[in-house]
Each structure stands twice: as structure tokens, then as C-alpha cells.
N, C-alpha and C positions, 0 to 999 in steps of 0.2 A: 181258284187254285193260287196258292202262297208258295213261295219258294224262298227260303230263307239261308243266306251264305256268311259264314262267320267271317268278320273281317279284321276285330281287334278286341282285346280284352285287358284286363288287367297285366301289367309286365310281371312277368315271373322269373326274369334273370337279367344280368348284365354280361356285355360282352368285353375284355379287356385284351389288352396285347398280352400274347405269351409271355415276354421277357419282363413282365410287371405282375403277372398274377401272383407270384409267391407271397406278394405284400396283403393281398386279399385273401386271407385264411378262413376256412370253414368253421362257423360259430361268430365271426367277426360281424360288428354292428356298423351299418351303412347309414348315412344320413342323405336325404333326396331334399334340395330345398324347393322354396314354393314357388309355383309358377302362376300366381294370381295376385290380386290386390290384397289379399288377406295374408298377414304375417305368420298366421298358424298354419296355413296349409302346406307345411312340409311334412316329410314321411320319415320313418324308421323302419329298417328292415335287417334281418339277418341271413348271412349268407349260409346256405343248407348244403351245397355241394358243388363241386367243379368239375367241370369236363372240357379237356383238350380237344381242339379240331387242328390237327397238324397242317392240312390243305390251307387255310385260312389265316393260321400264324395266330389263333385268337385262343381263350379261353372263355367258356359259358360259367358265369356264376350262378348256380340257382338260388332262389331266394326261398326263404322259409314260408312265405307268404307273398300273395301278388300284392303290388302297390298300384294306386289309383293312376289314371291317366296324366301325364304332365305333357307341358310343350318343351320339346327336346331340340337340339340344333337341327334336326332334319324338318320340322315344321317352321321354326323360327331361327333362321341362321344368326348367331351372334348373339341369341338371346336364349339359349336352353339353360335348363336346370344344371344344377351343380350336383354331382355325387360324390360324397366324402367319406373315407374310412375312418370311423371313430375308435376302433380297437388301436391299442397298443400293448406291448410284450411287457412294458414297465408302468406299472400301476401305483399311484399313489392317491388313496381314498381315504375321505374323512369317514369316522366312524358314524353309522347310521342305523337306525331301528326304525322301520316303518311303523308308524303309529306312537313311536315312544320318544324319539329324538325330536327336540323343540327348536323349531325353526330351521334356518341355515344358519348353523355356528360352527362352520368348517375350518379347517387348517388353513395354513398359506405358506407359501415358499416366498422370503423376501431377502433380496442380497442388499444388504446395507452398507453403504460407505465403503467401498473397495475400489477406491481410484488405482487405475494401471494394472488391474487384474482382470484377465479376461474370464469370463464365466461361460458354461457351456451346458444350456439344460435342452435336451435333444431327445426326442421319441419317447416321450412320456406321457401317460393319459391321467390327467387330473381329473377326479370325481368328486363333486360336492366339495370343492374347496371354496375358501373364502368366506366373509361374513358380513351379513346383509347390513348396510346402514352403518358401518364402522370403518373409519378411515384406515388406509393403508394396509388393508387386510383383504388381498386379492390373491388369486391362486398362484399367479406369478409376478413379482414386481422387482424392478432394478430401481433402487432407490438412493438417489442423491450419491451415487458413485463418480460424477465427474466423467473423465477419460477412462472408458471401458473398452475401447478398441480391441476387437478380437472376441467381444463377446458374442454367443449367439443362442437366440430362444428359437428354436426352430423344430419344425415336423411335430410338435406337440398336439395333443387332443384334450379339449378342455371340456368338460360337460357338468351340465347343471351346476353350475357356480353359484355362489351366493352373492357375489360381489365383483362383477368384472371379470376379464380373463388375463390381459396380460398389460402391466402397468409400467410406464418408463416414465419415472421422475427426477429430473436433475442428473441425467447421465447422457454421455456423448458416445458415438463410435459402435452402437450395437446393432447387430441384424435381429430383426424380429421377422422370420419368414417361414411359408409354408403351413402354419399352425390352424387347426380347425376348432372352431369354439360353436357349441351349440347348446341351447337351454340357458343363458344367462339370467337370473333371477332379478338380479337388479345391478344398478352401475353401468358405465360404459364398458364395451367390450375390450376394446385396445385403446388405451388413453397414453397420450403424450403430453407431458407437462411442459409449462411456462420454460424452464432451465435446460430442457432437453433438446440438443442441438445434434446433426450430422447422423442421426439414426436412420437405418432404412428398413422400412417396414416392407415387405415384398410377399405377394401371393399368398396373403392370410384370408381366411374366411369366417365371418362373423354371421351366424344365423340363429334365427328364433331368440332374439333377446327381450325379454320380459321387462327389461329395465328401462335403460335410456337408449343410447346410439350405439350404432356398431362401432364407428371410430370417432372419439373425442379428441381434438387436436388442438391444443392451445400454442405451439409454437410453429411458425411456419418454416424454420431453418431444418427441415427433415425431408427426407424424400418417401414418397408413397407410390408404389409401382404394382399394377396388377393384383390390388386388392379387390375383395369382394365382399358388399353387405346384402344379405338377402333374409328379408323377413324380420326386421326387429321393428318393436312397438315404437320407438322413437323415430329418428332419422338414421340413413345410411352413414354418412358422413357428415360430422358436423364441426366446424372450424370457425370459432369465434375469437379473433385475436385482439387482447388487449391493448391498450394504450401504455399500459406500465407492465413491467415485470415483476411478476409475484414469486416471491424466493421460496425458500424451503418450506414444503408442506403448506404453500401458500399463508404464510406466516404475515400476518397484518401487524405484529408488534415486535417484529425482531429487525435485525441489521441487514437482513436479506432483501428487503422490500425495495421494488424498484431498481435494483441494482444492476439490471441489463438494459434500461431503456425502454423506448416505445416499440413495443412489439410490431406495431402494426406497419413499421417503415421497414422491418428486417427483410433480406433477402429469401424470396420463397427458394424452396429446395424443388426436386422434380414432383408433379403431381400428374402422373400417367398411366392410362390403361386401366384405371379404377371402375369398379361396376357397382351399381346401386340397383336393386331391384325388390319389389314386393314388400317394401317397408310403409309402414303405417302412416307417417308423416311424407316428411322429403326423401329424396334420395341422397342430394347434395344439398346442404344449408351451408353458406358461406358467407362470413360477415367480416368486414373491415380489413381489407388489405390496401393500404397506402404505400406502398415501395415506390410507385411513381415521383412521389414528392422528395424522395432520397435522391433519384438519379435524373429525372425530367428526360427521358430519352425513348427510344421505341425499343431498345434492347434489354434492359434490364426493367422486365415487368412481370407481372405474374402469370404464366402459362398453365393453363388446364388443359392437358393434351389427351386425345382419344378416351373421353369418358363415354360411359354408358348408363342411362338411366331408363329404367323401363318396368311398368307395371307396379308404379308407386301410387299409393292412394291419393297424394295430393300432388307437390311438384315434381319434377325429375330433377331441376336443379332452380335453386332460391338462391340469389347474389343480391347482398344489400352492402354497399359502400365497397364495393371490389373495383379499384380505380385502374384505368388503363389496363386491363387484363385480355390476356388474349385467350378465346377459345378455340383451340387449334384441332379440329376433328373431333366428331362424336356422334352418337346415336341416342336420340329421344324416342320412346315409343310406349303409347298406351298407358301415359301418365294422365291424371285430370289437367294439370297444367304443364307445359313442356320445360320452357325457361323463364323465370323472371328475373329481369334486372331492375333493382331500386336504387336509387341516388348513386347510380354508378356511371360515370363518364368516361370518355374514350375508349370504348369497348371495340374490340374486333372479333366477329364470331364468323369462323370459316370452315367450309369442308364439314358441314353438318347436316344429318338427315333428322328430321323432326316429324315423327307420324302421330297423328291424334288418336285414331281407332285403327288398329290392323283387323281385318277379316278373321284371321285364325284366333285372335285374343276374344273377341266379340263371341265366337262360336264357343270358346273355350268356358267364357264365363256365363253363357247366356242363362242357365239354369240356376247359377249362384246368385246369394242374395246381395253379396257385395260387388257392384260392377262401377263402371265409370258413370259420372253424374249421379252419385248415389243420393245426393241433397238437390231440392228443386232450385235452391238460390245458387248453385254452382254454374259458373260458366266454364268453358273449354276452350283454350287455345295453346297455339304453338309456343309464341315469344310475347312476353310481356315488354314493353319498351317505355322509358320515363316520357314525359311529354317537356321536360324542361332539363336543363344543365343545373345540376346541384351547387357547383362551387364556381363562384364569380371572383373577378379580382386578381390578385397574384396568385390564388390557387385553381385558376380557371385553366382546365385540362384542354379546353379550346374545342373540343367538339365532341359529339354524343355516340354513335354507333356507325359501325360498318359492317356490313353484312356481304360475305364473300362465298360463292358457291354453297348456297344453303337450298335445300329442296325440302319443301314443308307440305304435307298430303294429309287425308284422313280428319279434317275438320269440316266436313260437309254433310254429315250422316247424322247429325241431331233430332231429326223429324223422323227418320226411320230405324235408326239403331237406338238411339237414347232422347225420346222424347220428354225426358225430365230434365234436360240441360236448358238452362236460360238462355243462353246464346252460344255459338261457337265462332272463333274467329282464328284465322292462320297467324295474324299478326295484332295483337291488342295494346291499346294506349291505356298507360298506368295512370294512377290518380294522384301522384306526387307532384302538384302543380305549383307555381310559384305565385304567378300574376294572371294566370289565366292565358298567357301566350306560349305558343310552342317554339321554343329554341334549341331543341335537342337535335343539333345538326345531323343527319343520318343519309347514308349512301349504300347504295346496294348493286352488286354486280354478279351475274348469274346467278340470280335467285329464282329458283322455280316453285310457284305455288299452284298445286294442283287441286283445285276446288271447283266441283262440277255443278253445283248450283247455278240457277238461273235467275238473276244475275249472278255470277261468281262474285268471289270477294275476297280482299287481302286484308284491307283494315275497313273497319266499321267506322265511316265518319260521322254518321249520326250519333253512335253511341259516345264516342269522343267527345261531341260538342256537349252532350249531357254530363257527362262524368268522364274526365275531369273537369269538362267545362272549356275545352280547346276548341277554339272556331276558326284559328287563322293557319291550319296546316296548308304549306304550299308544297307541293309534288312538282320536281321538273322531271319530266319523262324525256330524258336526252334523245334515245333512239327508237322512241315508240314502242317499245316490247311489252309495254303495259296494257296498251289498246291496238292489238295488231289488226283488228276488224274496223277500226276507226269509228266506232260508236259511241265512244265515251264524250259526255258532256262535263262543263264545269259549273260550280255555282254552290 
């Protein structure tokens, strides 16, 4: 005898609060971001009808067709998919005829050289705007306006763009908030140029970018709060700070070049509450923050606060030459590699949860072709730390890494869940060696590693001895917490 009971199927509707239901009109388009490693596993849906439930104070929005199962906040708290409304009442759409219009050669909205004038672009749906491979031809661009305090580019929808989404070049004081971007063909979705300062990017979404990165940041002197990069072909957030200030339009032959000094030593703005998931490369790729050398104290340092990076095909966070940074609170889960620190001295990582592979994600991707350890040569680790201090002499920051209140788990299942993995480690020793000796002075406090292998592992010393060839690592277990059973041996 066989008994079959229906448990769940494709989602057929969305529940929203009654006081917000009017924003989600019938026949509106809805975008649901990816909950896998594959950047294209997002979905589109159309609202078919709306039914109010007075008792619960909610409205059920029935979809015209069901959508595939995703990981929501219920299954994975803090890591559920985003659901975004794409439709707006005001539409600016480039002329396009299926099969007749050649390529992406759309229109563009450019606000050029308007110092002291507040611009407002809000509640607009931009469709097929921007021109592929053409500079300064984006759906929305603030171009070289200098001080544009009061400017707002907010709550817009940018769909199927030919070149980026919102571009801020040579402008200061603007607010770019609550925008939804989907299906960018080419270019970086949100771009902040060299001479742009004191701008706020808040609560924006960059999803399904076929071109480059969700957010391309060339100037550290701006605030990025609560933004999401979900399912981009490049990286979620890419910040590569140059040693020089490239002037207007990155012009190498004009008088604007180098006018702003060394960008790497500028004071970093707020970088808080940003989320990167389901990107093909890294969630966060960060290069060249040297603010420490301008101040040389514990206060004026780069702070990356409450970041989340999960289900990225490669690294959750990849940091190169990010000096004296404080990684203050964060969650890394189901990335191939959690956090990599290269050529980065004087690092503080505190209040972090790092998960290698979660049960929910394993079950969700079990039948998919793209999963963790998709290449046999890949290892899988939580934190990669350098074996050596990079800078010496007068530039020596005097220490390596501090770990405080960090929990690492889920890196002990490579033989049962991912037999294709070359190796797995909670903490991995990097390969940027100098003379083969370990001098990356590191301390840990209240660090919990949940590794259920027998014997359990924190750092694979044998692997470190082979690559990068570091054989003289000394561990001082002050309180005996590394070996509570007293079974460890030295040698």
C-alpha cells in the first residue's frame, strides 16, 4: 500500500502587508533572485490577482504561473531570496522591435555639468536603455556635476540595460536609493567614479548582470549601506582603489589627471549591511585600502560592518592589500572559499559566523549540476590567512591577524557531501610567503571551530609545510582550549 500526501509545490502567490499592497498592482512584473550558486537561477513572475485577508492584515498576490522552489527566510534566516517589483507607472523605453533592432543601442539619461542643482529621478521604469560598449551611455548618469547635494535617484526600475544601470561620475552629495536593476547586458550596474565623494548608495539591488560587477567602486569616500548584489556574472561588489586620481572621464591627457592625490589613503566612508550572493565570481572583491598609513592609529581604519556573503561560486570575501581593516560582524555561508586575506597586515575579524556547507543548501542543490567543489582541483576553507607580514621597516603595521568571537563550521563533510573536494580546512595557510618562515603574528579569542572529523582539524600543518613551505609555525595555547582532552602532541 502506498499513501501520498502533498507537502509543497511551486509557489503560487506572495503575501504582503495590507498597507503596502497598493504598490503591487495586478499585471505587475516581479523578480525573484537566485538562491543557488548559478547566477541565472533567478525568476520572473506576473501578479494575476490580489485577495485581502482582513484577519491577518495581509494581501495574497496570486501569480499568473508558479515559480520554482527557493530558499526563503523561513529555511535560511538572514539568507532568503529578494522579491522585487519591476513595474513602475512612468516608463522610459528605448525603441525596440524583436528581430529587427540591431543590438542594444538604447537611449540614455545623462545629467551633465549641473553644479549646485538638485536633480530628482524617482519612480521611473527604464527599459532597454544604455548603449553597449559606448562610454557614458548609461540608463542614468550623473556626470561631473561636482556638488549636487539634494539629488535623488531613487526607487527606479532598470530592466534589460545595454550598459550599466546608475553611474555617478565626478559628482558629490547624491542619494541613490531603493533602485531595482535586473538583466544588465554589459558594464557594471552601479558605478561610482574616482572623483565622486560623499554620495550615499542605500538599499539598491543589482541582479542578473550579464556583464561585469554589481557595484564597481573607484572612490572610497562614499557610503554604501544595505545594498544587495544577487546573481551577477562578475563580482557582487568590486572595489579597486587606485594610487592616483583619474580625472574627468578617466582622461589621461588632460589637466584633471592626478588632481586628487593617492586614492588608497583617502578616508573610507560607511560600508555596512551589504549583501552579496549567487555571484559567479566573488561576493566582495576588495583591493588596496591603505588608509592606515595616513593616520597610523586604531580608530581611523577601514571598517567593513555586518556583511553577508553566501552561495557565491568562488569567494565570499577576497581582500588584497587591505591594511589594518576591521571586519566587524558578518555572515559567510556556502561559498567555495569563505574569506581570503592576501598581503593584508594588522587585520581584526570579530563577531563572524562562517559556514562551509549548510544542510539546507546541500539539499537544495543536490540535483543541480553546479554545486560546491565543482572542480576537482579546488579546496574548500573558511579563512585563508597569510603566512608572512607583507610590509617591513617603517611601513610595518606590527602584527598579522586578530580573531575575536568567530564561529567556523561545515568544513568537515568533504568525504560525504563533496568527495570532489581536494581538501577542506576551517583555517588555511596562504601561499604568499617571503623567506619560508611564519611571522604573521596572530591571536584568537573565543573562536569556536566545529569540526567533527576524527581527528578534528583547525589548520592543516602538513599542508602548510608543503605549500607555502612554512615549517616553523608556533602555537601558544594559553588556556588549553585547543586541547581540552589533553591528547595533543607536538612535533
